[in-house]
Structure formats: structure tokens, C-alpha cells
C-alpha positions as CSV (number, residue, x, y, z in Angstrom):
1,M,-24.3,67.0,-73.2
2,K,-21.4,64.6,-73.2
3,F,-19.4,66.9,-71.0
4,N,-22.2,67.1,-68.4
5,T,-22.5,63.3,-68.3
6,T,-18.8,63.0,-67.7
7,N,-19.0,65.5,-64.9
8,I,-21.9,63.7,-63.3
9,L,-20.1,60.4,-63.4
10,V,-16.9,61.9,-62.0
11,G,-18.9,63.6,-59.3
12,A,-20.8,60.3,-58.4
13,V,-17.5,58.4,-58.2
14,T,-16.0,61.1,-56.0
15,V,-19.0,61.0,-53.7
16,L,-18.8,57.2,-53.4
17,I,-15.1,57.4,-52.7
18,M,-15.7,60.1,-50.0
19,A,-18.5,58.0,-48.5
20,S,-16.4,54.9,-48.4
21,L,-13.7,56.9,-46.6
22,S,-16.2,58.5,-44.3
23,L,-18.3,55.5,-43.2
24,F,-17.3,52.4,-41.3
25,V,-19.3,49.5,-39.8
26,V,-18.7,48.0,-36.4
27,D,-19.7,44.3,-36.2
28,Q,-21.4,42.9,-33.1
29,R,-18.3,40.8,-32.5
30,Q,-16.0,43.8,-32.6
31,V,-14.9,47.0,-30.8
32,A,-13.4,49.9,-32.7
33,I,-11.1,52.8,-31.8
34,V,-11.0,55.9,-33.9
35,F,-7.7,57.7,-34.3
36,Q,-7.1,61.2,-35.5
37,L,-3.5,61.9,-36.7
38,G,-2.3,59.0,-34.5
39,E,-4.2,59.9,-31.3
40,M,-7.3,58.1,-30.0
41,V,-10.3,60.4,-30.3
42,G,-13.1,57.9,-29.9
43,M,-14.2,54.3,-29.2
44,K,-17.2,52.4,-30.6
45,T,-18.4,49.5,-28.5
46,E,-21.9,49.1,-30.0
47,P,-22.5,47.6,-33.5
48,G,-23.7,49.9,-36.2
49,L,-22.7,52.4,-39.0
50,Y,-20.4,55.3,-38.0
51,F,-18.8,58.3,-39.6
52,K,-15.2,59.5,-39.6
53,V,-13.3,62.3,-41.2
54,P,-11.6,61.1,-44.4
55,L,-7.9,61.2,-44.6
56,M,-7.6,62.6,-41.0
57,Q,-9.1,59.7,-39.1
58,N,-8.6,56.0,-39.2
59,V,-10.2,53.1,-37.4
60,R,-8.8,49.9,-35.8
61,F,-11.0,46.9,-35.0
62,F,-10.5,44.5,-32.1
63,D,-12.2,41.2,-31.5
64,S,-14.6,41.3,-28.4
65,R,-15.4,37.6,-28.4
66,I,-14.0,35.0,-25.9
67,L,-10.7,33.8,-27.2
68,T,-8.7,30.7,-26.4
69,L,-5.1,30.5,-25.5
70,D,-3.9,26.9,-25.9
71,T,-0.4,26.1,-24.7
72,G,0.0,23.5,-27.5
73,E,2.8,21.4,-26.1
74,P,2.7,20.3,-22.4
75,E,5.0,22.3,-20.1
76,R,7.2,20.7,-17.4
77,F,6.7,21.8,-13.8
78,I,8.2,20.6,-10.5
79,T,6.1,19.6,-7.5
80,A,6.9,20.0,-3.8
81,E,8.4,16.5,-3.9
82,K,10.9,17.6,-6.6
83,K,9.1,15.4,-9.1
84,N,8.6,16.5,-12.7
85,V,5.1,16.6,-14.2
86,M,3.9,17.5,-17.7
87,V,0.9,19.9,-17.7
88,D,-1.3,20.7,-20.7
89,S,-3.6,23.7,-20.2
90,F,-5.6,26.4,-21.9
91,V,-6.9,29.9,-21.0
92,K,-10.2,31.5,-22.0
93,W,-9.9,35.4,-22.2
94,R,-11.4,38.4,-23.9
95,I,-10.7,42.2,-24.3
96,V,-12.8,44.2,-21.8
97,D,-10.9,47.6,-21.9
98,V,-9.9,48.3,-25.5
99,K,-8.2,51.6,-24.7
100,Q,-6.0,50.0,-22.0
101,Y,-5.4,47.0,-24.3
102,Y,-4.1,49.3,-27.0
103,V,-2.0,51.4,-24.6
104,S,-0.4,48.3,-23.0
105,V,0.3,46.0,-25.9
106,G,-0.3,48.2,-28.9
107,G,-3.4,46.2,-29.8
108,D,-1.2,43.3,-30.7
109,E,-2.9,40.0,-29.9
110,V,0.4,38.1,-30.1
111,R,1.9,40.3,-27.4
112,A,-1.2,39.9,-25.3
113,R,-1.0,36.1,-25.6
114,T,2.7,36.1,-24.7
115,R,1.9,38.2,-21.6
116,L,-0.9,35.8,-20.5
117,M,1.2,32.8,-21.1
118,Q,4.0,34.2,-19.0
119,T,1.6,34.9,-16.1
120,V,0.0,31.5,-16.3
121,N,3.4,29.7,-16.3
122,S,4.6,31.7,-13.4
123,S,1.5,31.1,-11.4
124,M,1.6,27.3,-12.2
125,R,5.2,27.0,-11.1
126,E,4.3,28.7,-7.8
127,E,1.2,26.6,-7.2
128,F,2.7,23.3,-8.3
129,G,5.8,23.9,-6.1
130,K,3.6,24.0,-3.0
131,R,1.8,20.7,-3.7
132,T,2.5,17.0,-4.0
133,I,1.9,14.9,-7.1
134,H,-1.4,13.5,-5.7
135,E,-2.7,17.0,-4.9
136,V,-1.9,18.4,-8.4
137,V,-3.3,15.3,-10.2
138,S,-6.5,14.9,-8.4
139,G,-6.7,16.1,-4.8
140,E,-6.6,19.9,-5.3
141,R,-6.9,20.2,-9.0
142,E,-10.0,22.3,-8.9
143,Q,-8.5,24.6,-6.3
144,I,-5.4,25.0,-8.4
145,M,-7.4,26.1,-11.4
146,N,-9.4,28.6,-9.4
147,V,-6.2,30.1,-8.0
148,L,-4.6,30.3,-11.4
149,R,-7.6,32.0,-12.8
150,E,-7.7,34.6,-10.1
151,K,-3.9,35.4,-10.3
152,T,-3.9,35.5,-14.1
153,D,-7.0,37.7,-14.3
154,A,-5.5,40.1,-11.7
155,D,-2.5,40.6,-13.9
156,A,-4.4,40.6,-17.2
157,R,-6.6,43.5,-16.1
158,K,-3.5,45.7,-16.3
159,I,-3.5,45.2,-20.1
160,G,-7.3,45.5,-20.5
161,V,-8.0,41.8,-20.6
162,Q,-10.3,39.6,-18.6
163,V,-9.3,35.9,-17.9
164,L,-12.5,33.9,-17.7
165,D,-11.1,30.5,-17.0
166,V,-7.8,28.5,-16.7
167,R,-8.1,24.8,-17.3
168,L,-5.7,21.9,-16.7
169,K,-6.4,19.5,-19.5
170,R,-3.8,16.9,-18.5
171,V,-1.3,16.4,-15.7
172,D,1.0,13.5,-16.4
173,F,4.5,12.2,-15.7
174,P,7.2,12.7,-18.3
175,Q,7.8,9.8,-20.7
176,E,10.8,8.4,-18.9
177,I,9.0,8.5,-15.5
178,S,5.8,7.2,-16.9
179,E,7.5,4.1,-18.2
180,S,9.1,3.5,-14.8
181,V,5.7,4.0,-13.0
182,Y,4.1,1.7,-15.5
183,R,6.7,-1.0,-14.9
184,R,6.2,-0.7,-11.1
185,M,2.4,-0.9,-11.5
186,D,2.7,-3.9,-13.8
187,A,5.0,-5.7,-11.3
188,E,2.6,-4.9,-8.5
189,R,-0.4,-6.1,-10.4
190,K,1.5,-9.3,-11.3
191,R,2.4,-9.8,-7.7
192,V,-1.2,-9.4,-6.5
193,A,-2.4,-11.7,-9.3
194,N,0.1,-14.4,-8.3
195,E,-0.9,-14.1,-4.7
196,L,-4.6,-14.5,-5.7
197,R,-3.8,-17.5,-7.9
198,A,-1.7,-19.1,-5.1
199,S,-4.5,-18.4,-2.6
200,G,-7.1,-19.8,-5.0
201,A,-5.1,-22.9,-5.7
202,A,-4.6,-23.5,-1.9
203,E,-8.3,-23.0,-1.3
204,G,-9.1,-25.3,-4.2
205,E,-6.9,-28.1,-2.8
206,K,-8.5,-27.6,0.6
207,I,-12.0,-27.9,-0.9
208,K,-10.9,-30.9,-3.0
209,A,-9.4,-32.7,0.0
210,N,-12.4,-32.0,2.1
211,A,-14.7,-33.3,-0.7
212,D,-12.5,-36.5,-1.0
213,K,-12.7,-36.9,2.8
214,Q,-16.5,-36.5,2.8
215,R,-16.7,-39.0,-0.1
216,E,-14.7,-41.6,1.7
217,V,-16.7,-41.1,4.9
218,T,-20.0,-41.3,3.0
219,L,-18.9,-44.5,1.2
220,A,-17.7,-46.1,4.5
221,E,-20.9,-45.2,6.3
222,A,-23.0,-46.5,3.4
223,Y,-21.0,-49.8,3.2
224,R,-21.3,-50.1,7.0
225,D,-25.0,-49.5,6.9
226,A,-25.4,-51.9,3.9
227,Q,-23.4,-54.6,5.7
228,K,-25.5,-54.1,8.8
229,T,-28.7,-54.3,6.9
230,K,-27.5,-57.3,5.0
231,G,-26.5,-59.0,8.2
232,E,-29.8,-58.3,9.8
233,G,-31.5,-59.6,6.6
234,D,-29.4,-62.8,6.6
235,A,-30.1,-63.2,10.3
236,K,-33.8,-62.9,9.8
237,A,-33.7,-65.2,6.8
238,S,-31.8,-67.8,8.8
239,A,-34.2,-67.4,11.6
240,L,-37.1,-67.9,9.3
241,Y,-35.4,-70.8,7.6
242,G,-34.6,-72.3,11.0
243,A,-38.1,-71.8,12.3
244,A,-39.7,-73.3,9.1
245,F,-37.4,-76.2,8.7
246,G,-37.2,-76.9,12.5
247,R,-40.7,-78.2,12.4
248,N,-39.7,-81.0,10.0
249,A,-36.0,-81.9,9.9
250,E,-36.5,-84.5,7.2
251,F,-38.2,-82.0,4.9
252,Y,-35.4,-79.6,5.6
253,S,-32.8,-82.2,4.6
254,F,-34.8,-83.1,1.5
255,Y,-35.0,-79.4,0.5
256,R,-31.3,-78.9,0.9
257,S,-30.6,-82.0,-1.2
258,L,-32.9,-80.6,-4.0
259,E,-30.9,-77.3,-3.9
260,A,-27.7,-79.3,-4.2
261,Y,-29.0,-81.3,-7.1
262,K,-30.1,-78.1,-8.8
263,Q,-26.7,-76.5,-8.5
264,S,-24.9,-79.7,-9.5
265,F,-26.8,-80.4,-12.6
266,K,-27.2,-76.8,-13.7
267,N,-25.3,-77.3,-17.0
268,K,-25.5,-80.3,-19.4
269,S,-21.7,-80.3,-19.7
270,D,-21.2,-80.8,-15.9
271,V,-19.6,-84.1,-15.0
272,M,-19.5,-85.6,-11.5
273,V,-17.7,-88.7,-10.4
274,L,-19.3,-90.1,-7.2
275,D,-19.8,-93.5,-5.5
276,P,-23.3,-94.7,-6.1
277,S,-23.7,-95.4,-2.4
278,S,-22.8,-91.8,-1.6
279,A,-25.2,-89.9,0.7
280,F,-25.6,-87.4,-2.1
281,F,-27.9,-89.8,-3.9
282,K,-30.0,-90.6,-0.7
283,Y,-33.2,-89.0,-1.9
284,L,-32.8,-90.1,-5.5
285,K,-32.6,-93.7,-4.3
286,S,-35.5,-93.2,-1.9
287,S,-37.5,-91.6,-4.7
288,G,-36.9,-94.6,-6.9
289,K,-38.0,-97.0,-4.2
290,G,-41.0,-95.0,-3.4
291,G,-41.9,-95.1,-7.1
292,K,-42.0,-98.8,-7.1
């Protein structure tokens, strides 16, 4: 009994080992190539469970997803004006022909990336060399990316790879040129700012001078009108006084004497030294005689 149990366990283990060597699973994100004694005998592009001949066949898996090739550090390129620019870019690619991919680069992703990077750099140097800085920075940037994608994809098809997109993340000047450009821009902005300040100051002085002129004119006109009105009022008052007092000259003289008395004896501390027979006391004397 013990011998039979051992044989069953050994047989079960053997079956499991043979099954593990005979079965393989292709994930939906993968493509598999089946090799027999070093030669390709099959390719599995659909996900699922598949069989292989143990010990004679082996399987290699390749990623079928969209991959990203990032340049990492910006690359230096020369424009048509012989100016250096720093370009940071990335490439979106995927394997579309696994057999060709394996034959061309041995299924090595590092070799495929190197090939793509060389093609992208070569195409960039060609395209940037035909354009000015303005065109590569903004004017024809979209057109450049389309051309790069088409050229890179045409070359990548030779190794079983499709290039979906080539993007220029950043196009900038090198550090030494950027500092020079920044200094020029800063100087230009300061010049414009100084011109605006000078223009504003001149305009402000002009407005202030005009306001002062208007103020003086307004005050002069107001003073003129006031004096004119005052003169007219004084003339009317004199005319009224003349008309009123002209009817009785004695009364006018008496009224003027009362005004004089009022102003002369306005304060108790006032002192006047006059001859008693002075005409100033005419109506005071008359008043006294009349009282008697």
C-alpha cells in the first residue's frame, strides 16, 4: 500500500511538471513567439492558454502596449541661422510585427530604443537645419513633429515597430545664450519702461501747467467779475444815497455827522483832542440849543 501511494505521488508530481512545461499563458498585453530548437515555429497574438512541446520548444514574450521613449537630457541642435537650441522630446511606439522585431533587433528592447533614438536625432538635425529659431520654437513646431513622426515611423517599420507620435516637449536656448537673451530682454524692457515714465512725467507736467493756467484764468475772471459787480453795486448805492439825500441836504449832512460820531466814539478808550468851536460838534451844539 505504501509503495502504491509513493508511486501515485511521484506520478502526480511528474504530471504537474510536464503540464507546467507544456502549458503557457499569453497575457492580453503580450505577444508570444514559440521556438523549437532555436527556430521560430509559431506566434501567439491573442491572449489565452496554449500548449508547447516540453524540452523541445520554448516561448518568448514581447510587450504589445504603447511604450514611451524619453530622451532624458535635452539634445543640442543647430538651426538654419547657425544658432544652438536645446530640444527635449519623447516618442510613443509599439511592436506591430513581432517576427520582424525579433529578426531585426533580436527582440532586444534596448537595441530597438537605440535605433529609434538615432532615427529621431537624425531627422531632427535635418529638419532644424532647414528652419529658423522662430519657426522651430513656435511657427512650424506642429509641422516639424508631423514630419519627424512620418520619417521615424518609416524607418521603424523595418524593425517591426510603429511610431505613433513624436513630441517636442521643450525647445530652448542653451544656458549661456539664454542668459544673454534674458539680459537683452531685461535691458529692452527697462528702456521701454523709462520711455513710458518720461512720457508720463511730461504729460503730467503738461496737465499740471494747463490746470494752473486754468486756475489763474478762472481766479482772474472771478476777481474781474467780482470787482465789476462790486463797482456796479457801489454805483447803485451811491446813486440811491445821492437821490435820497439830494432831497434834503441838511438831513444828509446830519446823517453823515452821526456816522462820524458813531465811528469816533466807538470805544470807550478812544480820545480826541479838538477845538470846541470845530465844525465836528456842529450838530451836538445845535442839539443842545434845540433842547433848551
